[in-house]
N, C-alpha and C positions, 0 to 999 in steps of 0.2 A: 782393548788399549792399555798404552803403555805412559807414562808421563817420565819427562828426562830431565835432569837439572841439566841446562847450556850455559855457555860461556861464548860470548864473541869477540873477536880480534882485539876490541875497545875494552877488554875486561867488564864488563856488566853479564851479571846470571842473570837468568831468568827462566822458567819452568813452561816447558810444553808439552802437549797430549800426540800421540802418534798410534796409528793402530797397532804396529809393531815396530819393532827394532830395525827390519828391513827399510821400515819406509822411512825413519828416521834417514839412514843413508842415504837411500836413494834420493829425498829433497836435498840433503847435505851436500850431495854430489852435483845437485843440479844447482845448488847456491838459492834454492827457494828457501831455504830456511832464514828468516829475514830477524834479530834482535829491534826488539819493539821500542827500544829507550833510542838506539841510535841509527838503525835498518842497516849496519853493517851484514853485510851473508857470510863472511868467513865463522861459521859456529863450529863448537866444537862441545861434546857432552864433558861436564865439570863433572866431579868425584861426585857423589851421594849416597846417604847412607839406606841403604834397603830398607822398604816398609813391610816389617815380619808379621803375618797373623798369628796372633797368641791364643784367638778359642776365644769363645762367650763375645758378647757386646763390643763390637769396634767403636770407638769415640768418633763423632762426627768431625769431617777433617775441616779447617776453618777456613772460608773463603776468603781468599785475596782481592779484597776488594779496590786495590789500586790495581791489579791486574785486570777486572770487571769493569774498571773505568777507562782502563787504556783499550780494552778491545771492543769498549762501545764508541767509544772516540774512533777508532780507527773503523767500526763499520758505518759512522756515520758519515765519515773523508768519502768513505769508497762509495757509500749511497751517491753525494754529492757529485764525485767525479763521474763516475756512470751516466748521472743526469743529464749533469754540463756540460760535458766533454765528450770529443769525439775518438772511439775506438779505432786505432792505425794497427794494432797489433806490431808483427816484428819488423812493421816498416818504420817503427817510431822514433829513430836515428835522422834517417833523409828527410822524413816529414819535418821533423824540429827543426833540422835544416832550412829547408825549402821555405819552411816560414821566416826563421831569422833573418836569411837574404834577401824577404820581399821577392820570392818567387811566385810564393801564391797569397793568396788573401790571410792575414792574421786569424785564429782559430785556437779554442781550446783542445788540445788531444791529447791523450793517454794510450799507453802500450809498452812494449816489451824493449829491452833494450840489453844487451851484454855488459860485462864492467869494462870492456875494451870499448864499446860504444861509446859509453857512457862517459870514459875518460877522454876521450876526441871530442865529443862534443864540450863538455867542460873547456877541453883544450881550445877550443876554437871561440869559446865568448858565448856556446848559447844555452841560453838561462833555460834550467831545470830541475825538477826536485823529484828525486827516489823517495817513492811510499812504500813502507813495508804494507805488505797488500795479502791480507789474509782473508779465508775462505769463509765464506758466508753459512751461518749455521743453519741444519735443515730446521724446518718448523716455519 
């Protein structure tokens, strides 16, 4: 595992763990790395100082309580969305439009939409929100 300090296009800085450097590159290319503060998916590595092992006992790293609270809130939000909404996958934009134009009964949905699809929905006045979706913790 490796931790990177990242910066979004909105200039928010945050840290995230990845399996390895290639995992960051893959996820970043798919715009799957999301700023926890603003939801922006345009993310790059920020300059960071390396952590060098100096031998002997290493000091215990401080837990970023703010990051823990954000993660817990996002996990709770994910749980509520999954329990209360219908998953429509890659058909999100299509289903959101159908609901907006009263072609189908109103219902709460969630799924995936590209940046272009989201921009088109917004231009049409279709109400939706992008949520920074995080992976569940194992265990």
